[in-house]
N, C-alpha and C positions, 0 to 999 in steps of 0.2 A: 701800283701794287696789284698783282694778280692773285686771285684766290682760286684754288682748285675746287671744283664741285664734283663730288662723287655720289653716284646713285646706288643705294643698297641693292644687292643682288636679288633680294626677295621682291622688291618693287618691280624690277625688270622682269622677273619670272612671272609675276602676277599679271603684268601688262601684256606680255606675250601670250600667256594662257588665255586671257580674255579675247585677244585678237584671233587666236586659233578657233575658239568656240564660235565667235561671231561669223567667221569665214565659213565654217561648216554649216551654219544655220542658213546660209544663202543658197544651198543646193535645193533645187526644186524637185518635187516628187513627180517623176515621169511615168510611174506605174499606170498601166491601163491599156485599153484597146485602141489601135490606130487603124486608119484606112489609108492605103497607098493611093495617091491621086495623080502622081506623075512618075513616068519611067518605072512602071511596076513590073515585077517578075511573074505576076499571075493576073488573070482576068478579074474584073470586078466580081464580088465586092472587095477583093484584095485586102483582107484583114491581117494586121500585124499586131504583135503583143510585146509589151515591155513590162518587166518587173524590176523593181529597184530595191536595193538594200544599201543605204548610205550612198557611197560613190560608185558602187558596183551595179551593173545592169545585166539582165538576161534578156536577149531579144529573140523573137521568132518573126522572120519576115513573112511577107504575103505568100511566098512559095513554101512556107513551112520549114525553112532552114534556120536552125537555132545558132546563136552566137553569144559569146560573153563580151561585155564592153565595160567601160568605166568612164566616169566624168573626169576629163583632164583638168578642166577649170570650169567654173560656172558659165554655162552657155555652149560648151563643146564636149562631145563624147568621142571616144575612140573605140572602134570595133576591130579587134586584132585579127579575128578569123577572116573577116571580109577585107582586111587591109585598107580601111578607109575611116575617115572621120565624119562627123556630122555636127551641125549647129542646131540648137533648139531655141525656140522663141522664148522670151522672158516669161510668158504666161504658160509655157509648156504645151501649147496646143498644136505646134508644128515642129517636125524634125526634118531637116533637109540634109541629105547625105552628099558626100563629095561626088558620087556617081551621077547625081542629078535626081535620084528618087526623093519623093516628098511624101511624108506621112502626116496625116491630120488626125488629131484625137477624136475618137467617137464619144460624143457626150450624150448619154442616155438614149432613149428611143422615143417613139410616139407614146403619148400618155393614153393608157387604156380608158375606154369609156366608163363612166360610173356604173356601178351595179344597180340594177332595179330589183327591188324586192317585191315579189308578188305573193299575195295571200290567197 
């Protein structure tokens, strides 16, 4: 004897909604300053910039050329204007483009010396 098991639609919807929320939470924030270290379009220091809003990105490469991009899936971006993709590291410190250019995140700078108070 077979029994049919039905799942209430509300349960399915709740489960799918939870999956969607957790998938979007996996997107890393790539906003920040990067330095081109390989196949750069400009001489050093070759600084590039990324700003991110959800899955959408605004890029400015080391030559000052702006472009819009988006995250196709976690770990991969597509830059439509430049007609190329890129992969980024799980920690967000490196972006490697299909053209061979590699950007590394600039993290802080040298710590200034402590102030000396003279009376």
